[in-house]
SEROFI-120771 format. One line per 4 residues: number of its first residue (from 0); their letters; for each residue x, y, z of N, C-alpha, C, O, CB. Coordinates in steps of 0.2 Angstrom, whole numbers. Glycine has a CB too. Example, Ala and Ser with C-alpha at 12.3 -4.5 7.8 and 13.67 -1.06 7.14 Angstrom:
REM SEROFI-120771
0> AS> 66:-28:39:62:-22:39:66:-16:39:71:-17:42:57:-22:45 | 64:-11:35:68:-5:36:64:0:39:67:6:40:70:-3:29
END
This chain:
REM SEROFI-120771
0> XXXX> 117:133:42:117:127:38:111:122:40:107:119:35:123:123:38 | 110:122:46:104:117:49:98:120:46:93:116:45:105:117:56 | 97:127:46:91:130:44:89:128:37:84:127:35:91:138:45 | 95:128:33:94:127:26:92:120:25:87:119:21:101:128:22
4> XXXX> 95:115:29:92:108:28:85:107:30:81:104:27:97:103:32 | 83:111:36:77:110:38:72:113:33:66:110:32:76:114:45 | 74:119:30:69:121:25:68:117:19:63:116:16:72:128:22 | 74:113:17:73:109:11:69:103:13:65:100:9:80:106:9
8> XXXX> 70:100:19:66:95:21:58:96:21:54:92:19:68:92:29 | 57:102:24:50:104:24:47:105:17:41:103:16:49:111:28 | 51:108:13:49:109:6:47:102:3:42:101:-1:54:113:2 | 52:97:4:51:91:1:44:87:4:41:84:0:57:86:2
12> XXXX> 43:88:10:37:86:13:31:88:10:26:85:9:37:87:21 | 31:95:9:25:98:6:24:95:-2:19:94:-4:25:105:6 | 30:95:-5:29:92:-12:27:85:-12:22:83:-16:36:92:-15 | 29:81:-7:26:74:-7:19:74:-6:15:70:-9:30:70:-1
16> XXXX> 17:78:-1:9:78:1:6:81:-5:0:78:-7:8:83:7 | 8:86:-9:5:88:-15:4:83:-20:-1:83:-23:9:94:-17 | 10:79:-21:9:74:-26:4:69:-24:0:66:-28:16:70:-27 | 4:67:-18:-1:62:-15:-8:64:-17:-13:60:-18:0:61:-8
20> XXXX> -10:71:-17:-16:73:-18:-17:76:-25:-22:79:-26:-18:79:-13 | -12:75:-29:-13:78:-36:-19:74:-40:-19:68:-39:-6:78:-40 | -22:77:-44:-28:74:-48:-25:69:-53:-20:69:-55:-32:79:-52 | -29:63:-54:-27:58:-58:-27:61:-65:-31:65:-67:-31:52:-58
24> XXXX> -22:58:-69:-21:60:-76:-25:56:-81:-27:59:-86:-14:60:-78 | -27:50:-79:-31:46:-84:-28:45:-91:-32:46:-96:-38:48:-84 | -22:44:-91:-19:44:-98:-15:37:-98:-13:34:-93:-13:49:-99 | -15:34:-104:-11:27:-105:-4:28:-103:-1:33:-103:-11:25:-112
28> XXXX> -1:23:-100:6:23:-98:10:16:-99:7:11:-99:6:25:-90 | 16:17:-99:21:11:-100:25:10:-94:27:14:-90:25:12:-106 | 25:3:-92:30:1:-87:34:-5:-89:32:-9:-92:25:-2:-81 | 41:-4:-88:46:-9:-90:48:-13:-84:48:-11:-78:52:-6:-93
32> XXXX> 50:-19:-85:53:-23:-80:60:-21:-78:63:-17:-82:53:-31:-82 | 62:-22:-72:69:-20:-70:74:-22:-74:79:-18:-76:70:-22:-63 | 74:-28:-77:79:-31:-81:79:-29:-88:83:-30:-92:79:-38:-81 | 73:-25:-90:72:-23:-97:70:-28:-102:70:-26:-108:79:-19:-99
36> XXXX> 69:-34:-100:67:-39:-105:59:-39:-107:57:-42:-112:69:-46:-102 | 55:-35:-103:48:-35:-104:46:-28:-103:49:-24:-99:44:-40:-100 | 40:-26:-106:37:-20:-104:29:-21:-105:27:-26:-108:39:-14:-109 | 26:-16:-102:18:-17:-102:15:-10:-104:18:-5:-102:16:-20:-96
40> XXXX> 9:-10:-106:5:-4:-107:-1:-5:-104:-5:-10:-104:4:-3:-115 | -3:0:-100:-10:1:-98:-13:6:-102:-12:12:-101:-10:3:-90 | -18:4:-106:-21:9:-111:-29:7:-111:-31:2:-108:-18:8:-118 | -32:12:-115:-39:11:-116:-41:4:-119:-37:2:-124:-42:16:-120
44> XXXX> -46:0:-117:-48:-6:-120:-54:-6:-125:-56:-11:-127:-49:-11:-115 | -56:0:-126:-61:2:-131:-60:8:-135:-55:11:-134:-68:2:-127 | -65:9:-139:-64:15:-144:-69:20:-142:-71:25:-146:-64:13:-151 | -73:20:-137:-78:24:-135:-76:30:-132:-76:31:-126:-83:20:-130
48> XXXX> -75:35:-136:-72:42:-134:-77:46:-131:-76:52:-128:-68:45:-139 | -84:44:-131:-89:48:-128:-89:48:-121:-92:52:-118:-96:46:-131 | -86:42:-118:-86:41:-111:-80:45:-108:-75:46:-111:-86:34:-109 | -81:46:-101:-75:49:-97:-70:43:-97:-72:37:-97:-78:52:-90
52> XXXX> -64:45:-96:-59:40:-95:-60:35:-90:-59:29:-91:-52:43:-94 | -63:37:-84:-64:32:-79:-70:28:-80:-71:23:-76:-65:36:-72 | -74:29:-85:-80:25:-87:-78:20:-92:-82:15:-93:-85:29:-89 | -72:21:-95:-71:17:-101:-67:10:-99:-65:10:-93:-66:20:-106
56> XXXX> -67:5:-103:-63:-1:-102:-55:1:-103:-53:5:-107:-65:-7:-106 | -52:-2:-98:-44:-2:-99:-41:-9:-99:-44:-14:-97:-41:2:-92 | -36:-9:-103:-32:-16:-104:-25:-15:-102:-22:-10:-103:-33:-18:-111 | -23:-21:-99:-16:-21:-97:-13:-26:-102:-15:-32:-103:-14:-24:-90
60> XXXX> -8:-24:-106:-5:-28:-111:3:-29:-110:6:-24:-109:-6:-25:-118 | 5:-35:-110:12:-36:-108:16:-39:-114:13:-43:-118:13:-42:-102 | 22:-36:-116:26:-38:-121:33:-40:-120:35:-39:-114:26:-32:-126 | 36:-44:-124:43:-45:-124:47:-39:-126:43:-34:-129:45:-51:-128
64> XXXX> 53:-39:-125:57:-33:-127:56:-31:-135:57:-26:-137:64:-34:-126 | 55:-37:-139:55:-36:-146:48:-34:-148:46:-34:-154:57:-42:-150 | 43:-32:-143:36:-30:-144:32:-36:-146:26:-35:-148:36:-25:-150 | 34:-42:-145:29:-48:-146:24:-48:-140:27:-48:-134:33:-55:-146
68> XXXX> 18:-48:-141:13:-48:-136:13:-55:-132:13:-60:-135:6:-46:-138 | 13:-55:-126:13:-61:-122:6:-62:-119:4:-68:-119:18:-60:-116 | 3:-57:-116:-4:-58:-113:-7:-52:-111:-3:-46:-111:-3:-63:-106 | -13:-52:-110:-17:-46:-108:-23:-47:-104:-26:-53:-104:-19:-42:-114
72> XXXX> -25:-43:-100:-31:-43:-96:-34:-36:-95:-31:-31:-96:-29:-46:-89 | -40:-37:-93:-44:-30:-91:-41:-28:-85:-40:-32:-80:-51:-31:-92 | -41:-21:-84:-38:-18:-78:-43:-12:-76:-45:-9:-81:-31:-17:-78 | -43:-10:-70:-47:-4:-68:-42:0:-64:-42:0:-58:-53:-6:-64
76> XXXX> -38:4:-68:-33:8:-64:-36:14:-61:-42:15:-61:-28:11:-69 | -32:18:-56:-35:23:-52:-33:30:-56:-35:35:-53:-32:23:-45 | -31:30:-62:-29:36:-65:-22:38:-65:-21:43:-68:-34:41:-63 | -18:35:-61:-11:37:-60:-7:32:-64:-8:26:-64:-9:37:-53
80> XXXX> -1:34:-67:4:30:-70:8:26:-65:13:28:-63:8:34:-75 | 5:20:-63:8:17:-57:8:9:-58:3:7:-61:5:18:-50 | 13:6:-56:13:-2:-57:20:-4:-58:25:-1:-59:9:-4:-63 | 21:-11:-56:28:-14:-57:27:-21:-61:22:-25:-59:31:-15:-50
84> XXXX> 31:-22:-66:31:-28:-70:37:-32:-68:42:-30:-67:31:-26:-77 | 35:-39:-66:41:-43:-64:46:-45:-70:44:-44:-75:37:-50:-61 | 51:-47:-68:57:-48:-72:56:-54:-77:59:-55:-82:63:-49:-69 | 51:-58:-75:49:-64:-80:43:-62:-84:41:-66:-88:48:-70:-76
88> XXXX> 40:-56:-83:34:-54:-87:28:-58:-85:23:-57:-89:36:-55:-94 | 28:-61:-80:22:-65:-78:17:-61:-74:11:-63:-73:24:-71:-74 | 20:-56:-70:15:-53:-65:16:-45:-66:21:-42:-67:18:-54:-58 | 10:-42:-65:10:-34:-65:6:-32:-59:0:-34:-58:6:-32:-71
92> XXXX> 10:-29:-54:7:-27:-48:5:-20:-48:9:-15:-50:12:-28:-42 | -1:-18:-46:-4:-11:-46:-6:-10:-39:-11:-13:-36:-10:-11:-51 | -2:-6:-35:-3:-4:-28:-6:3:-28:-2:8:-30:3:-5:-24 | -11:4:-24:-14:11:-23:-10:14:-17:-10:11:-12:-22:11:-22
96> XXXX> -8:20:-18:-4:23:-12:-10:26:-7:-8:27:-1:0:29:-15 | -16:27:-9:-21:29:-5:-24:23:-1:-25:18:-4:-27:33:-9 | -26:24:5:-28:18:9:-36:18:9:-39:23:10:-26:19:16 | -39:12:8:-46:11:8:-47:4:12:-44:-1:10:-49:11:1
100> XXXX> -51:5:17:-51:-1:21:-55:-7:18:-53:-13:18:-55:1:27 | -60:-5:14:-65:-11:11:-64:-11:4:-68:-14:0:-72:-9:13 | -59:-8:1:-58:-8:-7:-51:-11:-8:-47:-10:-4:-59:-1:-10 | -50:-14:-14:-43:-17:-15:-38:-11:-16:-39:-6:-19:-44:-21:-22
104> XXXX> -33:-12:-12:-27:-7:-13:-21:-10:-16:-16:-7:-18:-26:-4:-6 | -21:-17:-17:-16:-21:-20:-19:-26:-25:-24:-29:-23:-12:-25:-15 | -17:-25:-31:-20:-30:-36:-14:-33:-40:-9:-29:-42:-25:-26:-41 | -14:-39:-41:-8:-42:-45:-11:-46:-51:-16:-51:-50:-4:-47:-40
108> XXXX> -10:-44:-57:-12:-47:-63:-7:-52:-65:-1:-51:-65:-13:-42:-68 | -10:-58:-67:-6:-64:-68:-7:-67:-75:-13:-67:-77:-6:-69:-63 | -2:-69:-78:-3:-72:-85:-7:-79:-84:-6:-83:-80:3:-74:-88 | -13:-79:-88:-17:-85:-88:-20:-87:-81:-22:-93:-80:-14:-91:-91
112> XXXX> -21:-82:-77:-24:-83:-70:-28:-77:-68:-27:-72:-71:-18:-85:-65 | -32:-78:-63:-37:-73:-61:-32:-68:-57:-28:-70:-53:-42:-75:-56 | -34:-62:-57:-30:-57:-53:-31:-58:-45:-36:-61:-43:-32:-50:-55 | -26:-56:-42:-26:-56:-34:-28:-49:-32:-25:-44:-34:-19:-58:-31
116> XXXX> -33:-48:-28:-35:-42:-25:-35:-42:-17:-38:-47:-14:-43:-40:-28 | -32:-37:-14:-32:-37:-7:-34:-30:-5:-32:-25:-7:-24:-38:-5 | -39:-30:0:-42:-24:3:-37:-22:9:-33:-25:11:-49:-26:5 | -38:-15:10:-34:-12:15:-34:-15:22:-29:-15:26:-36:-5:16
120> XXXX> -40:-18:24:-41:-20:31:-37:-26:32:-36:-28:38:-48:-22:32 | -35:-30:27:-31:-36:28:-24:-34:30:-20:-39:33:-30:-39:21 | -22:-28:30:-15:-26:32:-15:-24:40:-10:-23:43:-12:-20:28 | -21:-23:42:-22:-22:50:-17:-16:52:-14:-17:57:-20:-28:54
124> XXXX> -18:-11:49:-13:-5:51:-17:-1:56:-22:2:54:-11:-1:44 | -14:0:62:-17:5:67:-18:12:64:-14:14:60:-13:5:73 | -23:15:65:-25:21:63:-20:27:63:-19:31:59:-32:24:66 | -16:27:69:-11:32:70:-6:32:66:-2:36:65:-9:31:78
128> XXXX> -5:26:62:1:26:57:-1:28:50:3:28:46:3:18:57 | -7:29:49:-10:31:42:-9:39:42:-11:43:46:-17:29:41 | -5:41:37:-3:48:36:-9:52:32:-11:50:27:3:49:32 | -12:57:36:-17:60:33:-15:66:28:-11:70:31:-22:63:38
132> XXXX> -17:66:22:-16:72:18:-22:76:18:-27:75:22:-14:69:10 | -23:81:13:-28:85:13:-35:81:11:-40:83:13:-27:91:8 | -34:75:8:-40:72:5:-40:64:6:-45:61:5:-41:73:-2 | -34:62:8:-33:54:8:-29:52:14:-26:56:17:-31:52:2
136> XXXX> -28:46:15:-23:43:19:-18:39:16:-20:35:11:-27:38:25 | -12:39:18:-6:36:15:-4:30:19:-4:31:25:0:40:13 | -3:24:16:-2:18:21:5:15:19:7:11:23:-7:13:20 | 8:16:13:14:13:11:20:17:15:20:23:15:15:13:4
140> XXXX> 25:13:17:31:16:19:35:19:13:34:18:7:36:11:23 | 41:22:15:45:25:10:48:20:5:49:21:-1:51:29:13 | 49:14:8:52:8:3:47:6:-2:49:3:-7:54:3:8 | 40:7:-1:35:5:-5:35:-2:-6:34:-6:-1:37:9:-12
144> XXXX> 35:-4:-12:34:-12:-14:39:-14:-19:41:-10:-24:27:-13:-15 | 40:-20:-20:45:-23:-25:44:-30:-25:41:-33:-20:52:-20:-24 | 47:-33:-30:47:-40:-31:53:-43:-27:58:-40:-27:47:-43:-38 | 52:-49:-24:57:-53:-21:63:-55:-26:61:-56:-32:55:-59:-17
148> XXXX> 69:-55:-24:74:-57:-28:75:-64:-28:72:-68:-24:81:-54:-25 | 78:-67:-33:79:-74:-34:72:-78:-37:68:-75:-40:80:-77:-27 | 72:-84:-34:66:-88:-37:60:-87:-33:55:-90:-36:68:-96:-36 | 60:-84:-28:53:-83:-24:48:-79:-28:50:-73:-30:55:-80:-17
152> XXXX> 42:-81:-29:37:-78:-32:33:-74:-27:28:-76:-25:32:-83:-36 | 36:-68:-25:33:-64:-20:33:-57:-21:38:-54:-24:36:-66:-13 | 28:-53:-19:28:-46:-19:29:-44:-12:25:-46:-8:21:-43:-22 | 34:-39:-11:35:-37:-4:33:-30:-3:34:-26:-7:43:-37:-3
156> XXXX> 29:-29:2:25:-23:3:27:-20:10:27:-24:15:18:-23:2 | 30:-14:10:32:-11:17:26:-6:19:25:-1:15:39:-8:16 | 24:-6:25:18:-2:27:21:3:32:26:2:35:13:-6:30 | 17:8:33:19:14:38:20:12:45:23:16:49:15:20:37
160> XXXX> 17:6:47:18:4:54:24:0:55:25:-4:59:12:0:56 | 29:0:50:35:-3:50:35:-11:49:39:-15:51:39:-2:56 | 29:-13:46:29:-20:45:30:-22:37:30:-17:33:21:-23:46 | 33:-28:36:34:-30:29:29:-36:28:29:-41:32:42:-32:29
164> XXXX> 26:-35:22:21:-40:20:23:-44:14:26:-41:10:14:-37:19 | 22:-50:14:23:-54:8:17:-57:5:13:-60:8:28:-60:10 | 16:-56:-2:11:-58:-6:13:-64:-10:18:-63:-14:7:-53:-10 | 11:-70:-9:13:-76:-13:9:-75:-20:3:-75:-21:11:-82:-10
168> XXXX> 13:-74:-25:10:-72:-32:7:-78:-35:3:-77:-40:16:-70:-36 | 8:-84:-33:5:-90:-35:-2:-91:-32:-7:-93:-35:9:-96:-35 | -2:-91:-25:-8:-92:-21:-12:-86:-19:-18:-87:-18:-6:-96:-15 | -9:-81:-19:-12:-75:-17:-12:-74:-9:-15:-69:-6:-19:-74:-19
172> XXXX> -9:-79:-6:-8:-78:2:-4:-72:4:1:-70:1:-5:-85:4 | -7:-69:9:-4:-63:12:-2:-64:19:-5:-67:23:-9:-57:12 | 5:-63:20:7:-64:27:12:-59:29:16:-56:25:11:-71:28 | 13:-58:36:17:-53:38:24:-56:40:24:-61:43:14:-49:44
176> XXXX> 29:-52:39:36:-54:41:39:-48:45:40:-43:42:40:-56:34 | 42:-50:51:45:-45:55:40:-40:57:40:-34:55:50:-41:51 | 35:-42:62:30:-38:65:33:-32:69:37:-34:73:25:-42:69 | 30:-26:68:32:-21:72:28:-21:79:22:-21:79:31:-14:68
180> XXXX> 32:-22:84:29:-23:91:28:-17:94:25:-17:100:33:-28:95 | 29:-11:92:29:-5:95:22:-4:98:21:-2:103:31:1:91 | 17:-5:93:10:-3:95:7:-9:100:3:-8:104:5:-3:89 | 10:-15:100:9:-20:104:11:-18:111:8:-19:116:11:-27:102
184> XXXX> 17:-16:111:20:-14:118:16:-8:121:15:-8:127:28:-12:117 | 14:-3:117:11:2:119:4:0:122:2:3:127:9:7:113 | 1:-5:119:-6:-7:121:-5:-11:128:-8:-10:133:-9:-12:116 | 1:-15:129:2:-18:135:4:-13:140:1:-14:146:8:-23:134
188> XXXX> 8:-8:139:9:-3:144:3:1:146:2:2:152:14:2:141 | -1:3:141:-8:6:143:-12:1:148:-15:4:152:-12:8:137 | -12:-5:146:-16:-10:150:-13:-10:157:-17:-10:162:-16:-17:147 | -6:-10:158:-3:-11:164:-5:-4:168:-7:-5:174:4:-11:164
192> XXXX> -4:2:165:-6:8:169:-13:8:171:-14:10:177:-4:14:164 | -18:6:167:-25:6:168:-26:2:174:-30:3:179:-29:4:162 | -23:-4:174:-23:-9:180:-21:-6:186:-24:-7:191:-20:-16:178 | -15:-3:186:-12:0:192:-17:5:195:-18:6:201:-5:3:191
196> XXXX> -19:10:190:-24:15:192:-30:12:196:-32:15:200:-25:20:186 | -32:7:193:-38:4:196:-37:1:203:-41:2:207:-41:-2:191 | -31:-2:203:-29:-5:210:-29:0:215:-31:0:221:-23:-9:210 | -25:6:213:-24:12:218:-31:15:219:-32:17:225:-20:17:215
200> XXXX> -35:15:215:-42:18:216:-46:14:221:-49:16:225:-46:19:209 | -45:7:220:-49:3:225:-46:3:232:-50:3:236:-48:-5:222 | -39:4:232:-36:4:239:-38:11:242:-40:11:248:-28:4:238 | -38:16:238:-40:23:241:-47:23:243:-49:25:249:-39:28:236
204> XXXX> -52:20:240:-59:19:242:-59:15:248:-63:16:252:-63:16:236 | -55:10:248:-56:5:254:-53:9:261:-56:8:266:-52:-1:253 | -48:13:260:-45:16:265:-50:22:268:-51:23:274:-38:20:264 | -53:25:263:-58:30:265:-64:27:268:-67:30:273:-61:34:258
208> XXXX> -66:21:266:-72:18:269:-70:16:276:-74:17:281:-74:12:265 | -64:13:277:-62:11:284:-61:17:289:-64:17:294:-55:8:284 | -59:23:286:-58:29:290:-65:31:292:-66:34:298:-54:34:287 | -70:31:288:-77:33:290:-80:29:295:-84:31:299:-81:33:283
212> X> -79:22:295:-82:18:300:-78:18:306:-80:15:311:-82:11:297
END
């Protein structure tokens, strides 16, 4: 039985990695809010079929449930059908599962406001926590990301180093909540060990010098 569970776990792991490296589809896609009151389309924003999909303009369009258009903005998707629409229809968050240090990996599109863009280096994720696939690095935890419940206008993002980040959807401020101290403790432990080894080395050299004299 244990062998069967192990086999299933390994199979799921390979499937997950395969999906992470699957080629982008570059097709229009629909995203609904969790409460079902709003939906959005990410589709081509031009009619120039002579260009490749990634060269064309793309538009994000948000609607009420009755198909009344609320707002739209230009968007540059990564070719995957991904994103989350808030329950008030005011925000559309597009989070890239692939990690890029100097490029936006989180974008929040807002009604009548400029989008929020956050690059990977702002999350300060230690390299050892980034999961390497055949072609990319994954940075999101299994919990992924979601909007805060209640009146708080926040996007909650869970990273692979066990940190939880909050994005203020009004100001764009990014802050960490519940810092994972494991890598801090590991650094402190390494520093202590190095210090002790240095002290022992100095003592050994001193004893050797005394014996020689």
